[in-house]
C-alpha positions in Angstrom: 188.0 185.0 126.2 186.6 181.5 125.9 183.7 181.5 122.6 181.7 178.2 123.0 181.8 176.2 119.8 180.0 172.9 119.4 181.0 170.3 122.0 182.3 172.6 124.6 181.1 172.0 128.2 181.4 174.7 131.2 181.5 174.0 134.7 181.5 177.3 136.8 181.4 177.4 140.7 178.9 180.1 141.5 179.9 182.8 144.5 182.7 184.1 146.3 183.3 181.5 149.2 186.5 182.4 150.9 187.4 178.3 150.6 189.8 177.2 147.8 188.0 175.1 145.4 189.3 172.7 142.8 187.6 171.7 139.3 188.6 168.9 137.1 188.1 166.5 134.6 190.2 163.7 133.9 189.5 160.0 132.2 187.5 158.1 134.3 190.1 155.7 135.1 192.5 158.0 136.4 189.7 159.5 138.4 189.2 156.2 140.0 192.6 155.4 140.9 193.0 158.8 142.3 189.9 158.5 144.6 190.5 154.8 145.3 189.6 154.1 149.0 189.1 158.1 149.4 185.3 158.5 150.9 184.0 160.9 148.2 180.3 161.0 147.0 179.0 160.3 143.4 176.4 161.8 141.5 174.5 159.1 140.1 171.3 160.9 138.8 169.6 164.1 138.7 166.2 165.7 137.8 166.6 168.6 136.3 164.5 170.9 133.6 166.4 174.2 133.4 167.7 174.0 137.1 168.4 171.0 138.8 165.2 170.2 140.9 166.8 166.8 142.5 170.4 165.0 142.5 171.0 161.6 144.0 174.2 160.6 145.4 176.1 157.5 146.3 178.3 157.8 149.0 181.8 155.6 148.6 183.6 154.6 151.7 187.4 155.2 151.9 189.8 155.1 154.9 192.7 157.4 153.1 192.6 161.3 152.4 192.8 162.5 149.3 196.2 164.2 148.0 195.9 167.9 146.8 194.0 167.3 143.5 196.1 170.3 141.7 199.3 168.4 142.3 198.3 165.7 139.7 199.5 165.6 135.9 196.4 163.3 134.5 193.6 166.2 134.1 192.8 166.6 130.9 191.5 170.6 132.2 191.5 171.8 135.9 191.1 175.3 137.4 191.5 176.0 141.3 191.3 178.8 143.6 189.2 180.9 146.1 186.2 182.7 144.4 184.4 182.0 141.7 186.1 179.2 139.2 185.5 178.9 135.4 186.0 175.6 133.7 185.9 175.1 130.1 186.8 172.1 128.0 185.8 170.7 124.4 184.3 167.3 125.0 186.7 164.0 123.8 185.9 160.6 123.2 186.1 158.3 125.9 184.9 157.9 129.6 185.3 161.1 131.6 184.7 162.0 135.0 184.3 165.8 136.6 185.3 166.1 139.9 185.0 168.9 142.4 186.9 168.9 145.6 188.5 171.4 148.2 192.2 172.3 146.7 193.6 171.0 149.7 191.9 167.3 149.4 189.9 168.0 152.7 186.7 166.7 153.0 183.3 168.5 153.6 183.0 170.2 149.8 180.5 173.0 149.5 180.0 174.8 146.3 177.0 176.3 143.9 177.7 175.1 140.8 176.4 175.7 137.3 176.8 173.7 134.0 176.2 173.2 130.7 176.9 171.8 127.3 176.3 172.7 123.5 176.2 169.0 121.9 177.6 169.0 118.2 174.7 166.7 117.0 172.0 169.1 117.8 173.3 172.3 116.8 174.1 171.0 113.2 171.1 169.5 112.9 169.7 172.9 113.5 171.6 174.7 111.2 171.0 172.5 108.4 167.4 172.5 109.2 167.4 176.3 109.3 169.2 176.4 105.8 166.7 174.1 104.2 163.4 175.6 104.8 165.2 179.0 104.2 166.3 177.6 101.0 162.5 176.5 100.6 161.1 179.6 101.3 163.2 181.4 98.8 162.5 179.5 95.8 158.6 179.6 96.4 158.9 183.4 97.2 160.5 183.7 93.8 158.2 181.4 91.7 155.5 183.7 93.5 156.9 186.8 92.0 157.6 184.9 89.0 154.2 184.2 88.3 152.6 187.6 89.6 154.3 189.5 87.2 154.4 187.0 84.3 150.2 187.6 84.4 150.4 191.3 84.1 
């Protein structure tokens, strides 16, 4: 069982489609070489609150077909298969790219995806702030009890 910790991300394909799908994360330079001269779409921006509301793609032209992605060894993390697939990965320094493809490398990927992240910096800040507020409240409460009992 995967227990998320700070700096973890999860990418999940939703639904049970009969097509086999590949989800992978690799160094951007390796992905660029793998997809060199392969037609694909690149997400350049999305507008989101809790759900992705709009996605902007840039099509990349190409003249060759992609090799099946699961035959490559450069993936830092990957999963593939039909039905729901879940990819968990701990963020590392560097430039990384997430890839969603058909397992056989064919064109026309259809997938519903969910993704999320738990950034370390926000998690640490939340813990430290909560701890500091708790200490202040504890000290203040102790002082009030001392002053209240002392007067009697």
